C-alpha positions in Angstrom: 51.5 131.9 73.5 50.9 131.2 69.8 52.0 127.7 68.8 54.6 129.1 66.3 56.4 131.2 68.9 59.1 129.2 70.8 59.1 129.4 74.6 61.7 131.9 75.8 64.9 130.6 77.4 64.6 133.1 80.3 62.2 133.6 83.2 60.5 136.7 84.4 61.5 136.1 88.1 65.0 136.0 89.4 66.2 132.8 91.1 65.5 134.4 94.5 61.9 135.2 93.4 61.3 131.6 92.1 62.6 130.1 95.4 60.4 132.5 97.4 57.4 131.6 95.4 58.0 127.9 95.9 58.3 128.3 99.7 55.1 130.4 99.7 53.3 127.6 98.0 54.7 124.9 100.2 56.4 125.9 103.5 57.3 122.3 104.2 59.1 121.8 100.8 62.5 120.1 100.9 65.2 122.1 99.2 65.7 119.2 96.8 62.1 119.7 95.7 62.5 123.4 95.4 65.6 122.9 93.2 63.7 120.5 91.0 60.8 122.9 90.6 63.0 125.9 89.8 65.7 124.2 87.7 68.4 125.3 90.1 70.9 123.2 91.8 70.2 122.2 95.4 73.3 124.1 96.5 72.1 127.2 94.7 68.8 126.9 96.5 70.5 126.5 99.9 72.5 129.7 99.2 69.3 131.6 98.1 67.4 130.5 101.2 70.3 131.8 103.3 70.1 135.1 101.4 66.4 135.3 102.1 66.9 134.5 105.8 69.6 137.2 105.9 67.2 139.7 104.5 64.6 138.7 107.2 62.1 137.6 104.5 62.2 133.9 105.6 62.7 132.1 108.9 63.7 128.4 108.9 62.4 126.3 111.8 63.4 122.7 112.4 60.4 120.3 112.7 61.7 116.8 113.4 64.1 115.9 110.6 62.7 118.5 108.2 62.6 122.3 107.9 59.5 124.6 107.8 59.9 128.0 106.1 57.9 130.9 107.3 57.6 134.0 105.1 57.5 137.4 106.7 54.9 138.8 104.3 54.6 142.2 106.0 58.3 143.0 105.1 59.0 145.1 102.0 61.4 144.3 99.3 63.3 146.5 96.9 62.2 146.6 93.3 63.8 148.4 90.4 63.6 152.2 90.2 64.1 152.5 94.0 60.6 151.5 95.0 59.6 149.0 97.6 56.7 146.6 97.6 55.2 144.5 100.4 56.1 140.8 100.1 52.5 139.7 100.5 51.4 142.1 97.6 54.0 140.6 95.3 53.1 137.0 96.2 49.4 137.9 95.7 50.2 138.7 92.1 52.5 135.7 91.5 50.5 132.9 93.1 47.0 131.9 92.3 44.5 132.1 95.2 44.3 129.0 97.4 41.6 126.6 96.0 41.9 127.9 92.4 43.1 125.5 89.7 
């Protein structure tokens, strides 16, 4: 972005998309850390994770005192104009390949 153009006050992804991307990057992330990374409240992130579980996009598993989140990448999600896209295809566009900086 050119230096004389201010950063936009909006984001391209919805809050649900941001949380999903964070969990894809780090399945062992604490919701507190996801909240900090996305700029959302911890309570909002809890609700969003519940929504993602309800849509069968994410499964939460208890590991000791923590949670691990498993994304179901073969699932499709609705996008505007009535289309559907595979979750793994969407995450492939949003997230850099593992090992790239």
